[in-house]
Phi, psi and omega in degrees: 000140178237117178049038177082004187238124176301133182294334178263011175296133176300328179294314184296312185297315180293325182286332180288318176302310175304324183280326177294321186290312179302318179297318178295311174301311175305313183295322184292318181267008190294340185259352180297313173307313176301317174309305181302310185299306191293309180300313183286328167299318175288325167303309183298307180306320178292318175296316180303322179293307185296329181262007177256105183298326180294323185294312184281051182232159177278335187212175178097161182306135172081358181285159175289321174307306182297332184279327180287322171307318176288337176277339193304312191266359177240006178272160179280337182226076185307326180293338172294316176298318180298319176301311182296333180279358174286332179204072193305309179312305178302312171304319175303306172302322176294324179289316177299311183294321174301313180302318183289319178302307182300314184294314186291317179299316179290326187287309187266359181060049180252116192057037194310313173302315172298315173304310181299319181298309175314307177309306170310310180292321177296319178298312182303305174314309182296319173306310186278005187232273197279337181242013179294340181277353183302133174224129346304160182312321183288357170286336179279125182279331175312309177301320182296330182282325183297313176296323177295327181286333187299321180292332176286330173292329182280323184257337182077206184238095189277343183222156183042059186214155171300315182309310183292328176297310181291332177281340169291316174307310192292319180299316181278344178085185182281000000 
């Protein structure tokens, strides 16, 4: 007997199994809210840039060119900013389309680890350039996004994903 309950008692066994099932389900779905948040956020960020005519300009208030010029002297990697300034509009489109691809891949779970790596690299580049000057460092959101991508880089998309569907098909055969 353990604490007055028999170990082979159906009640004890059933509640233990239910608790274990709940823990397994919770563990299995733990990254799903993060995937949804990051996927939707990056899709929104990409669409926002693509539909903002002011942003997709080489110069002028609110343009990608003006933002990168402003970040040049306060970034950790000025050479990265200089590279973007060679073609600010092209860089703006690259970031926007990258955010869209990362967001869609993350949301539907297609090449989820690769999409998460892309999101981490975008967040890292933004942290090292446009939000590097934030003080204290935790005011800059790009570092938090970088850290949020890392669990998805490591774990991928185990549930509700195209990757999981394809893996199940490979396991079960044609």
